C-alpha positions in Angstrom: -1.2 21.8 33.8 0.5 20.0 31.1 2.4 21.3 28.6 1.2 19.6 25.3 3.2 17.8 23.4 5.2 19.9 20.5 5.0 17.3 18.0 1.8 14.1 18.6 1.6 11.9 17.3 0.4 7.8 16.4 3.8 7.6 18.9 2.7 9.2 21.5 -1.1 8.8 21.7 -3.2 5.7 20.2 -7.1 5.4 19.9 -9.2 2.4 18.8 -10.4 1.8 16.6 -8.7 3.5 13.3 -11.2 3.1 10.5 -15.5 3.1 11.4 -18.2 2.9 9.6 -20.3 5.4 7.8 -24.0 6.0 9.9 -23.2 3.9 12.2 -22.4 4.8 16.0 -18.7 3.6 16.8 -17.7 3.8 19.9 -13.6 4.5 20.5 -10.4 4.3 23.4 -8.2 6.8 23.5 -5.2 6.7 25.6 -1.9 8.5 26.0 1.4 6.2 25.8 4.3 6.8 28.3 4.4 8.9 31.6 4.3 12.0 29.6 1.6 12.3 27.8 -0.5 9.8 29.8 -4.5 11.9 30.6 -5.4 12.3 33.7 -7.8 10.2 35.1 -11.0 12.2 36.5 -10.5 15.3 33.8 -13.1 15.7 31.8 -11.6 15.9 27.7 -13.4 17.3 24.3 -12.9 15.8 20.7 -13.6 17.4 18.2 -14.8 15.9 14.3 -13.0 17.6 12.1 -14.6 16.7 8.4 -10.7 17.2 6.0 -13.2 17.5 2.7 -14.9 20.0 4.1 -12.1 22.3 5.1 -10.7 24.3 3.4 -8.5 26.6 5.7 -4.7 26.5 4.4 -3.8 27.1 8.0 -4.1 25.3 10.8 -7.8 25.2 12.8 -8.3 28.0 14.6 -10.6 27.7 18.2 -13.5 29.9 16.4 -12.4 27.6 13.1 -12.8 23.3 14.9 -14.7 24.4 17.7 -18.5 24.8 15.0 -17.6 21.0 14.2 -19.4 18.7 15.9 -17.6 17.1 19.3 -17.5 15.5 22.9 -16.7 15.2 25.8 -15.4 12.1 27.9 -13.4 11.7 31.3 -10.4 9.7 31.4 -10.8 6.4 33.6 -8.5 5.9 36.3 -5.5 3.7 33.3 -6.3 7.0 31.5 -7.8 6.3 28.6 -10.8 8.1 27.2 -13.9 6.3 26.1 -16.4 8.9 23.2 -18.8 7.5 20.8 -19.2 9.2 17.2 -21.4 8.6 13.8 -19.9 9.4 10.6 -22.1 11.1 8.5 -19.5 11.3 5.3 -16.9 8.9 3.3 -13.4 10.2 4.2 -10.9 11.4 6.0 -11.5 13.1 9.9 -9.3 14.5 11.9 -10.1 14.2 15.7 -9.0 17.0 17.9 -8.5 16.1 21.4 -8.6 18.5 24.1 -8.3 19.4 27.7 -11.6 21.0 28.3 -10.5 22.9 31.0 -7.0 23.9 30.4 -7.9 27.5 30.1 -5.5 27.6 26.6 -8.5 27.7 24.2 -8.5 24.2 24.4 -5.0 23.8 22.7 -4.5 20.2 20.5 -3.1 17.8 22.8 -3.3 15.4 20.0 -4.7 15.2 16.2 -5.7 11.3 15.3 -7.0 10.6 11.5 -9.8 8.5 11.4 -11.1 7.4 7.9 -14.7 6.7 7.8 -15.7 4.3 5.5 -19.2 2.4 4.0 -20.2 -1.1 3.9 -18.2 -2.2 1.2 -14.9 -0.9 1.9 -15.5 -1.2 6.3 -16.1 -5.3 5.8 -12.1 -5.7 3.5 -9.7 -6.4 5.9 -6.7 -3.0 5.0 -3.8 -4.9 4.8 0.5 -2.8 4.2 3.0 -4.0 2.1 5.0 -4.2 -0.7 4.6 -5.8 -4.4 7.2 -4.7 -5.9 10.6 -4.6 -4.3 14.0 -4.3 -5.1 17.5 -5.7 -3.3 21.1 -6.2 -4.5 19.8 -8.6 -6.2 18.4 -6.0 -8.6 21.3 -3.1 -10.8 19.2 -0.9 -9.2 18.9 -2.3 -5.5 21.6 -2.0 -2.3 20.1 -3.8 0.4 20.6 -7.7 1.5 16.8 -9.7 0.2 16.9 -10.7 4.5 17.9 -7.0 5.5 15.0 -6.1 2.8 12.2 -7.8 4.2 13.5 -7.5 8.2 13.5 -3.4 7.6 9.8 -3.4 6.1 8.8 -6.3 8.9 10.1 -3.4 11.4 8.3 -1.5 10.0 4.6 -3.0 10.8 4.1 -4.3 7.0 1.7 -7.1 6.3 3.1 -8.8 3.3 6.6 -8.0 0.9 7.8 -9.3 -2.9 10.8 -9.0 -3.2 10.8 -8.5 -6.6 13.8 -8.7 -8.3 15.0 -7.6 -12.3 15.3 -11.1 -14.1 15.7 -12.6 -11.9 14.0 -14.8 -8.0 17.1 -15.6 -6.2 16.7 -12.3 -4.1 12.9 -14.0 -2.3 14.0 -17.3 -2.7 16.4 -16.3 -0.2 15.1 -14.6 2.1 12.2 -16.5 2.4 14.7 -19.6 3.5 16.5 -17.6 5.3 13.1 -16.2 7.5 11.5 -19.6 7.5 12.3 -20.2 10.9 10.9 -17.0 11.6 8.0 -16.7 13.5 6.8 -13.3 11.4 2.8 -11.5 11.4 4.4 -10.8 7.6 3.8 -13.2 4.7 7.2 -13.3 2.0 5.5 -14.2 -1.4 7.8 -15.2 -4.3 8.6 -12.3 -7.2 10.2 -10.6 -10.0 9.8 -8.0 -12.2 10.1 -9.7 -15.7 11.4 -8.5 -19.3 10.9 -10.6 -21.1 12.4 -11.7 -24.3 13.6 -7.7 -23.5 13.7 -4.8 -20.9 11.6 -3.0 -23.2 9.0 -5.2 -21.4 8.3 -4.6 -17.7 6.2 -6.9 -15.8 6.4 -8.2 -11.8 5.8 -12.0 -10.8 4.4 -12.0 -7.4 4.1 -15.8 -6.1 4.8 -18.0 -9.7 7.5 -20.2 -8.9 9.0 -22.6 -12.5 10.0 -25.3 -11.8 14.0 -25.9 -10.7 12.9 -22.9 -8.2 13.3 -20.1 -11.2 11.6 -17.0 -12.2 10.3 -16.1 -16.0 13.6 -14.7 -17.3 15.6 -18.0 -16.6 13.1 -19.9 -18.2 12.7 -18.3 -21.1 16.7 -18.5 -21.7 16.2 -22.4 -20.8 13.9 -22.5 -23.7 13.9 -20.2 -26.1 12.5 -21.9 -29.3 9.8 -23.8 -27.7 8.4 -19.6 -26.0 9.2 -18.3 -29.2 6.1 -21.1 -30.6 3.6 -20.2 -28.2 4.1 -16.5 -28.8 4.2 -16.5 -32.1 0.8 -18.9 -31.5 -0.7 -16.2 -29.4 0.6 -13.4 -31.9 -1.3 -15.4 -34.9 -4.4 -16.3 -32.4 -4.8 -12.5 -32.5 -3.5 -11.0 -35.4 -6.8 -9.7 -36.4 -8.6 -9.0 -33.2 -6.4 -6.9 -31.8 -7.0 -2.8 -32.2 -4.9 -0.5 -34.9 -1.4 -0.1 -34.2 -0.8 -2.4 -31.5 1.7 -4.9 -32.9 0.3 -8.6 -32.2 3.9 -10.0 -31.1 4.4 -6.9 -29.2 0.9 -7.3 -27.8 1.8 -11.4 -27.3 5.3 -11.0 -25.6 3.3 -9.4 -23.4 -0.2 -12.0 -22.8 2.7 -15.0 -22.2 4.3 -13.1 -19.1 0.8 -13.4 -17.7 -0.3 -16.6 -18.8 2.6 -18.3 -17.4 2.8 -16.1 -14.8 -1.0 -17.3 -14.2 -0.2 -21.0 -14.1 2.3 -21.0 -12.0 -0.1 -19.8 -9.1 1.4 -16.4 -9.8 0.1 -13.3 -9.9 1.2 -10.9 -12.7 1.2 -6.7 -12.2 1.8 -4.6 -15.0 4.6 -2.5 -13.3 5.1 1.2 -13.6 2.2 1.2 -16.8 3.5 5.4 -17.4 6.7 5.6 -15.9 7.9 8.7 -18.2 11.7 8.4 -19.8 11.4 9.1 -23.0 7.9 8.4 -23.5 5.5 6.2 -21.4 6.8 2.8 -20.0 4.2 1.8 -22.0 1.5 3.1 -24.5 -2.1 4.4 -23.6 -4.0 2.0 -26.1 -1.6 -1.7 -25.3 -2.3 -0.5 -22.0 -6.4 0.5 -22.0 -6.9 -3.1 -23.9 -5.3 -5.4 -21.8 -7.1 -4.0 -18.8 -9.5 -3.9 -21.3 -8.9 -7.7 -22.3 -8.5 -8.8 -17.9 -4.9 -10.2 -19.2 -2.8 -8.9 -15.6 -4.5 -8.8 -12.5 -3.3 -5.2 -11.4 -1.3 -2.3 -12.6 0.7 -0.5 -10.4 -1.0 3.8 -10.8 1.6 5.5 -7.8 5.2 4.6 -8.3 8.7 6.1 -6.9 10.7 7.7 -9.5 14.1 9.0 -9.8 16.3 11.1 -12.6 14.7 8.9 -15.3 14.7 5.3 -13.5 11.2 3.7 -11.8 
């Protein structure tokens, strides 16, 4: 009898697909990777479908726990592949527990797979993995060379990356230029973390490259009088429309940043608005008004924070 791997994972086993549509029969294929994890041809296996949101146990499922859930049996073919079908009834994450039906060890798990069940509105979308806020050695708080950072993300299987160093697009321009002749499934985008007119505003520019191959920060410093006139015009336009306590010039600078990013084909993102130092990086009433007016395209809702730094 094969002894199950002590640390089963997708490094040792694979399953396809990993996303299923709600209330629709889904066909799965699963197999072990490598000789130590190969499923035995002709041997029968049991797969239990455990809904994550319905399992209240804080410890590993015992035999009496997980066997109450739906299950199917399938025999491995000559290639060590098992095929089975199931219809998921709730939108959530499921654990598919793969066990050896006849191992004599009370259905000890060979592997636990995580499967996402989504309704049609989400299922029809293409899930992608990416990062739109990444710093490198071109920022005071970054470390890695931009090109090496891009290579690291590619190696990790990311679909897209925007290098967004503080005050400049230099890191993203360098990484894109350095890798332009290398075939890759990962998309690289121009980017920067914008701090105009000073560091209290944090916004992410993804994709906008201004004339001369520069970002918003450099454009502002090269055209300060022109930019300040544009900001003053926005402040005057919104002065009587803004909610109480929102300062017109604070709003105007934030809008100018987003408008300029959009003008040059980029995506404007509110960077870590709820990052805490002495107070939230963006006041709640300002954030809500920017969201209501759809000034920005997106806002970060989860982010890393260490010793007060975003």
